[in-house]
C-alpha positions as semicolon CSV with decimal commas, in nm:
position;residue;x (nm);y (nm);z (nm)
1;M;-0,005;0,015;-0,010
2;I;0,162;0,338;-0,071
3;R;0,112;0,620;0,196
4;E;0,036;0,951;0,105
5;P;0,301;1,187;0,207
6;N;0,253;1,390;0,552
7;K;0,433;1,687;0,672
8;Y;0,730;1,514;0,756
9;Y;0,814;1,421;0,401
10;F;0,859;1,803;0,363
11;A;1,062;1,930;0,665
12;A;1,407;2,049;0,694
13;S;1,656;1,893;0,914
14;E;1,997;1,888;1,023
15;V;2,071;1,658;0,715
16;I;1,789;1,789;0,468
17;D;1,914;2,129;0,554
18;W;1,655;2,312;0,242
19;K;1,671;2,629;0,456
20;H;2,066;2,655;0,437
21;P;2,100;2,981;0,194
22;E;2,326;2,846;-0,053
23;V;2,077;2,548;-0,110
24;F;1,773;2,730;-0,097
25;A;1,901;2,983;-0,365
26;L;1,977;2,651;-0,610
27;A;1,668;2,529;-0,558
28;Q;1,516;2,841;-0,657
29;Q;1,743;2,885;-0,921
30;L;1,627;2,534;-1,070
31;A;1,265;2,617;-1,043
32;N;1,284;2,959;-1,213
33;G;1,029;2,906;-1,505
34;L;0,926;2,576;-1,462
35;I;0,531;2,488;-1,416
36;G;0,500;2,101;-1,302
37;S;0,631;1,884;-1,031
38;E;0,763;1,605;-1,279
39;Q;0,987;1,846;-1,467
40;L;1,107;2,024;-1,170
41;A;1,218;1,682;-1,007
42;R;1,371;1,588;-1,333
43;I;1,563;1,912;-1,361
44;C;1,671;1,918;-0,997
45;Q;1,802;1,521;-1,043
46;R;1,994;1,627;-1,327
47;W;2,152;1,894;-1,207
48;I;2,278;1,683;-0,919
49;M;2,382;1,419;-1,201
50;E;2,572;1,671;-1,399
51;N;2,762;1,854;-1,108
52;I;2,806;1,671;-0,812
53;A;3,093;1,419;-0,848
54;D;3,074;1,053;-0,725
55;G;3,287;1,090;-0,370
56;Q;3,261;0,668;-0,349
57;A;3,544;0,692;-0,639
58;K;3,827;0,769;-0,454
59;P;3,880;0,619;-0,124
60;D;4,080;0,938;0,024
61;S;3,818;1,206;-0,075
62;G;3,633;1,397;0,207
63;V;3,285;1,261;0,309
64;S;2,969;1,472;0,286
65;C;2,653;1,397;0,476
66;S;2,412;1,709;0,447
67;A;2,276;1,893;0,161
68;S;2,463;2,181;0,211
69;E;2,781;1,976;0,262
70;V;2,750;1,810;-0,066
71;L;2,679;2,128;-0,258
72;R;3,008;2,293;-0,092
73;L;3,213;2,001;-0,149
74;G;3,046;1,928;-0,470
75;Q;3,077;1,532;-0,456
76;G;2,911;1,270;-0,250
77;S;2,814;0,899;-0,221
78;S;2,476;0,778;-0,333
79;F;2,316;0,871;-0,023
80;S;2,449;1,231;0,051
81;R;2,362;1,301;-0,304
82;S;1,968;1,188;-0,237
83;H;2,026;1,408;0,081
84;L;2,076;1,703;-0,154
85;L;1,843;1,614;-0,417
86;A;1,568;1,578;-0,123
87;A;1,618;1,950;0,004
88;L;1,609;2,086;-0,349
89;L;1,285;1,924;-0,406
90;R;1,142;2,022;-0,048
91;A;1,253;2,352;-0,109
92;N;1,016;2,390;-0,357
93;G;0,729;2,215;-0,197
94;L;0,771;1,895;-0,320
95;A;0,741;1,564;-0,097
96;S;1,050;1,386;-0,117
97;S;1,160;1,039;0,073
98;F;1,462;0,772;0,101
99;C;1,485;0,446;-0,037
100;Y;1,759;0,196;-0,003
101;Q;1,847;-0,084;-0,205
102;R;2,080;-0,391;-0,141
103;K;2,308;-0,432;-0,446
104;Q;2,610;-0,596;-0,565
105;F;2,871;-0,361;-0,691
106;A;3,131;-0,433;-0,960
107;T;3,384;-0,524;-0,696
108;G;3,168;-0,788;-0,589
109;E;3,077;-0,662;-0,255
110;F;2,749;-0,651;-0,129
111;G;2,619;-0,298;0,054
112;L;2,315;-0,041;0,048
113;Y;2,272;0,197;-0,202
114;G;2,075;0,530;-0,152
115;Y;1,805;0,701;-0,387
116;C;1,535;0,931;-0,339
117;A;1,179;0,962;-0,455
118;V;0,919;1,221;-0,513
119;W;0,554;1,251;-0,459
120;L;0,374;1,312;-0,792
121;S;-0,001;1,357;-0,758
122;G;-0,151;1,117;-0,957
123;C;0,149;0,879;-0,987
124;G;0,256;0,805;-0,628
125;W;0,631;0,795;-0,525
126;Y;0,846;0,785;-0,810
127;P;1,198;0,680;-0,767
128;L;1,498;0,934;-0,864
129;E;1,831;0,799;-0,955
130;V;2,111;1,063;-0,871
131;A;2,431;0,817;-0,921
132;L;2,431;0,763;-1,298
133;P;2,608;0,900;-1,540
134;A;2,409;1,219;-1,700
135;Q;2,366;1,030;-2,027
136;Q;2,139;0,755;-1,820
137;P;1,771;0,774;-1,836
138;I;1,621;0,998;-1,569
139;C;1,420;0,766;-1,380
140;Y;1,451;0,372;-1,442
141;H;1,302;0,064;-1,276
142;L;1,530;-0,089;-1,031
143;S;1,614;-0,452;-1,110
144;E;1,769;-0,606;-0,795
145;Q;1,609;-0,622;-0,501
146;H;1,505;-0,299;-0,318
147;C;1,348;-0,159;-0,037
148;R;0,980;-0,005;-0,110
149;I;0,992;0,173;0,243
150;Y;0,959;0,526;0,191
151;S;1,108;0,705;0,493
152;Y;1,106;1,097;0,527
153;A;1,435;1,079;0,711
154;P;1,759;0,910;0,583
155;L;1,843;0,581;0,787
156;A;2,030;0,709;1,127
157;E;2,286;0,438;1,117
158;I;2,397;0,570;0,748
159;V;2,396;0,918;0,881
160;R;2,600;0,864;1,203
161;V;2,856;0,721;0,939
162;L;2,859;0,991;0,723
163;Q;2,907;1,223;0,980
164;R;3,182;1,050;1,153
165;A;3,398;0,923;0,898
166;D;3,695;1,169;0,755
167;C;3,710;0,965;0,444
168;W;3,522;0,749;0,232
169;G;3,768;0,451;0,227
170;A;3,672;0,461;0,620
171;A;3,307;0,527;0,563
172;H;3,251;0,247;0,318
173;T;3,375;-0,050;0,585
174;M;3,163;0,116;0,825
175;L;2,818;0,122;0,654
176;P;2,590;-0,159;0,694
177;D;2,516;-0,389;0,378
178;T;2,138;-0,464;0,468
179;I;1,883;-0,253;0,667
180;S;1,645;-0,417;0,924
181;M;1,270;-0,450;0,863
182;G;1,185;-0,424;1,189
């Protein structure tokens, strides 16, 4: 059953800091002249894919967590880039949620992968991928097992790791590869 979003899916937080001046200014810039929710979601997603580097590609790179950190550093993991996307969407009045997928990476390791979803009237939750190269489709159906829980807040365990690690190599070793479903 798909649940409609409540006020928490629009809220700002320490991690989804859409009220930060730079995050809010970017959100307004991206929304300038747009008329539809889906169009706005696609523009925000595309901007991240084209302007925010994959921080996971370099083990010694810094770790970002909050939307404003991602914007300042210009890089982030799938988790932190999803935090920025959620902030841009919420700053423009769109509900956003967090989703997680357990997947096998090219190295053969399993791990959690984070992505975002936006609520579109008449469609429900619409997943948005921010870690694909910019030439990939805007949205696609995830082929591996993924979590269909639409959480208004990022997983606390992931946030703790991202906030405490000083480099991606350290963060990678501390991240869970599954989530408890209760």
